[in-house]
C-alpha positions in Angstrom: 9.2 21.6 28.7 10.3 25.0 29.4 10.9 25.5 33.0 11.7 29.2 33.9 11.6 31.5 36.8 9.1 33.9 36.9 9.8 36.5 39.7 9.6 34.4 43.1 7.8 31.5 41.3 8.4 28.2 39.0 6.9 28.5 35.6 6.6 25.3 33.7 5.2 25.3 30.0 4.6 22.8 27.6 5.5 23.3 24.1 3.1 20.8 21.8 3.7 20.3 18.6 1.9 18.1 16.2 3.2 15.2 13.9 3.6 16.1 10.4 0.8 13.8 8.4 2.3 10.9 6.7 0.2 10.2 3.2 3.1 8.0 1.4 2.5 5.4 -0.9 5.4 3.2 -1.9 6.2 -0.5 -3.4 7.3 -3.4 -0.7 9.7 -5.4 -3.1 10.4 -5.5 -6.5 8.2 -3.8 -9.4 7.9 -7.0 -11.1 6.9 -10.0 -10.0 7.2 -13.7 -11.4 4.5 -16.1 -10.7 3.4 -19.6 -11.6 0.6 -20.3 -13.4 -2.5 -21.7 -10.6 -0.4 -20.0 -7.4 -1.7 -17.8 -4.8 -0.1 -15.0 -4.1 -0.1 -11.6 -2.5 1.0 -8.0 -3.0 1.4 -5.5 -0.5 2.7 -1.4 -0.5 4.0 0.6 2.3 1.8 3.1 3.4 2.3 6.3 5.6 0.4 6.4 8.7 -2.3 8.7 7.9 -3.6 6.5 5.3 -6.4 4.3 6.5 -6.8 0.5 5.3 -9.8 0.6 3.3 -8.8 4.0 1.4 -5.8 1.7 -0.4 -7.6 0.5 -3.7 -6.5 -2.4 -6.2 -7.1 -2.7 -9.6 -5.8 -5.7 -12.7 -5.7 -4.5 -15.7 -6.2 -7.9 -17.3 -8.4 -10.3 -14.9 -8.4 -13.2 -17.1 -4.4 -13.5 -16.5 -4.9 -12.5 -12.5 -7.9 -12.2 -10.3 -8.2 -11.6 -6.8 -8.0 -14.5 -4.3 -11.0 -13.6 -2.3 -13.3 -10.4 -1.7 -10.8 -8.6 -0.2 -9.6 -5.7 -2.5 -8.7 -2.6 -0.4 -5.9 -2.7 2.2 -2.0 -2.6 2.1 -1.5 -6.3 1.1 -4.0 -8.2 -1.0 -4.2 -11.5 -2.2 -4.3 -12.5 -5.9 -4.8 -15.7 -8.3 -2.5 -16.4 -10.9 -4.8 -17.7 -13.8 -3.1 -18.1 -17.0 0.0 -17.6 -18.6 0.8 -13.9 -19.6 1.7 -10.1 -18.4 -0.8 -8.0 -16.4 -0.1 -4.5 -14.1 -2.1 -4.5 -10.7 -2.0 -0.9 -9.1 -3.0 0.3 -5.4 -3.9 3.9 -5.3 -5.3 6.3 -2.5 -7.0 9.0 -3.5 -6.8 12.1 -0.7 -9.9 14.2 0.2 -8.8 17.3 -2.1 -8.9 14.3 -5.0 -5.0 14.5 -5.5 -4.3 10.5 -6.3 -1.1 8.2 -5.6 -0.8 4.7 -7.0 1.9 2.4 -7.5 2.1 -0.2 -10.2 3.4 -3.8 -10.3 3.9 -5.5 -13.2 3.2 -9.4 -12.9 4.6 -12.2 -15.2 2.4 -15.4 -14.9 4.4 -18.1 -16.6 4.1 -21.9 -16.9 4.3 -24.5 -13.7 7.5 -26.0 -13.5 6.3 -29.0 -11.7 4.5 -30.2 -14.4 
């Protein structure tokens, strides 16, 4: 806010600056996750304020090892189910209106259940 004297009158001006849009996308936690077979787990990304939840899409490279735990396949946090031992990659991506894509990749290693 700028306050000044113009002639004999007080003048007040408000300068408004638009906030820069934040389209950042990054991992939350370690890049490699170890999960036990038959367990549910979630993965999460940290997204900029300008990215909407439904714009974040998750993809599993090998759904024989890990699958989605429920119908939800979008958003900053998604639940998964470890089906069998092995290693797979899970990607969360965002594509902006110009067709530019950002993504983060987690490596998930499913190991035998130690309790058995």
